[in-house]
Legacy VTK file of the C-alpha trace (Angstrom):
# vtk DataFile Version 3.0
C-alpha trace
ASCII
DATASET POLYDATA
POINTS 138 float
-8.814 14.783 8.368
-8.866 16.827 5.154
-11.690 15.849 2.766
-8.552 14.601 0.240
-7.278 12.585 2.643
-10.323 11.048 3.681
-11.218 9.996 -0.082
-7.524 8.678 -0.474
-7.777 6.510 2.014
-11.224 5.121 1.258
-10.093 3.952 -1.991
-6.894 2.854 -1.055
-8.170 0.593 1.607
-11.217 -0.316 -0.817
-8.313 -1.722 -3.061
-6.736 -3.452 -0.773
-9.562 -5.246 0.687
-10.765 -6.187 -2.060
-13.885 -3.764 -2.563
-12.209 -2.240 -5.665
-11.139 -5.487 -7.275
-7.892 -5.085 -10.291
-9.363 -3.690 -13.082
-12.254 -2.200 -11.722
-13.329 1.122 -12.859
-13.608 3.867 -10.091
-15.131 7.520 -10.761
-15.111 10.434 -8.911
-18.831 9.776 -8.153
-18.420 6.452 -6.440
-15.192 7.969 -4.351
-17.263 10.987 -3.626
-20.299 9.017 -1.975
-17.822 6.402 -0.179
-15.651 8.998 1.622
-18.709 11.547 1.845
-16.682 14.338 0.265
-17.477 16.575 -3.072
-16.076 15.300 -6.479
-12.664 17.848 -5.895
-11.517 15.907 -3.434
-12.347 12.561 -4.566
-10.054 13.412 -7.964
-7.421 14.645 -6.345
-7.510 11.623 -4.496
-7.609 9.737 -7.811
-4.625 11.592 -9.152
-2.563 11.005 -6.028
-3.231 7.086 -6.524
-2.274 7.225 -9.796
0.793 8.879 -8.951
1.664 5.772 -6.303
0.316 3.117 -9.348
-2.541 2.074 -7.596
-4.789 3.473 -10.218
-4.505 3.853 -13.936
-6.261 6.512 -15.977
-7.837 5.155 -19.310
-8.764 7.542 -22.005
-12.699 7.803 -21.570
-13.005 5.195 -18.702
-11.302 7.008 -16.008
-9.927 5.486 -13.020
-8.958 1.940 -13.035
-7.304 -0.162 -10.232
-3.793 -1.390 -11.514
-3.650 -4.893 -12.491
-0.498 -6.431 -11.146
0.919 -9.091 -13.081
3.290 -12.120 -11.070
6.519 -10.406 -12.762
5.231 -6.795 -11.443
4.844 -8.317 -7.957
8.409 -9.957 -8.423
10.348 -7.208 -9.872
8.792 -4.883 -7.022
9.940 -7.329 -4.186
12.987 -7.742 -5.855
14.148 -4.638 -5.447
13.532 -4.194 -1.910
16.067 -4.077 0.582
17.448 -7.763 1.895
16.931 -7.062 5.876
12.844 -6.100 4.409
12.403 -9.341 2.744
14.079 -11.095 5.466
11.491 -9.834 7.693
8.651 -10.675 5.439
9.636 -14.260 5.644
11.329 -13.772 1.868
9.442 -15.342 -0.775
6.583 -15.900 1.335
4.951 -12.838 1.225
5.364 -12.816 -3.042
3.806 -16.158 -2.979
0.666 -15.077 -0.777
0.080 -12.213 -3.059
0.500 -13.921 -6.312
-2.325 -15.922 -4.830
-4.486 -13.882 -2.865
-7.968 -13.380 -3.620
-9.744 -10.049 -2.490
-10.546 -11.513 0.821
-7.349 -12.539 1.837
-5.413 -9.083 1.090
-6.988 -7.242 3.755
-5.051 -10.186 6.174
-1.599 -9.437 4.066
-1.982 -5.729 4.479
-2.083 -6.145 8.325
0.602 -8.736 8.177
3.088 -6.404 5.971
2.181 -3.178 8.533
3.182 -5.239 11.604
6.146 -6.809 9.850
7.175 -2.921 9.004
6.569 -1.815 12.415
8.905 -4.138 13.877
11.602 -3.465 11.415
10.964 -0.118 11.614
11.313 -0.498 15.873
14.568 -2.475 15.093
15.987 -0.197 13.378
15.192 2.918 16.040
16.414 0.070 18.792
19.793 -0.208 17.059
20.176 3.590 16.124
19.425 4.804 20.315
21.816 1.803 21.733
24.579 3.036 19.153
24.124 6.511 20.312
24.210 5.320 24.139
27.271 3.000 23.581
28.866 6.465 22.090
28.522 7.944 25.593
29.894 5.118 27.642
33.585 3.606 27.354
34.387 0.167 27.355
LINES 1 139
138 0 1 2 3 4 5 6 7 8 9 10 11 12 13 14 15 16 17 18 19 20 21 22 23 24 25 26 27 28 29 30 31 32 33 34 35 36 37 38 39 40 41 42 43 44 45 46 47 48 49 50 51 52 53 54 55 56 57 58 59 60 61 62 63 64 65 66 67 68 69 70 71 72 73 74 75 76 77 78 79 80 81 82 83 84 85 86 87 88 89 90 91 92 93 94 95 96 97 98 99 100 101 102 103 104 105 106 107 108 109 110 111 112 113 114 115 116 117 118 119 120 121 122 123 124 125 126 127 128 129 130 131 132 133 134 135 136 137
C-alpha cells in the first residue's frame, strides 16, 4: 500500500470510528505519526479527504473534520437512487446518522458496507442473468 493511501485510510477510518470527531483539527504531523509515514503523504491524504468533503481547510488552522448538519445528511440521502435507499431501509439510516454517537458510527459504517455489497451483488446477478437469458430462446 502506498504511503498516501495508508495515511488516507488512517484518517478516513478515524473519522468513521469517531477518533477524529466533527470540528476536530487534524494536523499533518498527527496523520504522519498515526500512519507511520512522512508529512508529504499525510498532506496529500488530507487534500484528498478535503476533495471528498471529509475535512475542510481553515486558514491558520489546517484541516478540520467536516461537521454535517441534519440538512446536509438529508440532502445527501435524498440524492441517492431509490433502490439504494430501499436497501438501507429508507429513512432508518438517515435517523441513525443524525442521532449517531462516535461509538455507533463504526457499526453504521459496517452496516452500510454490507448493504452496498449486497446491492452490488444483486445488480451483478441481474446483469449475468440478463446475459444468460439472451443466449437462450424460450
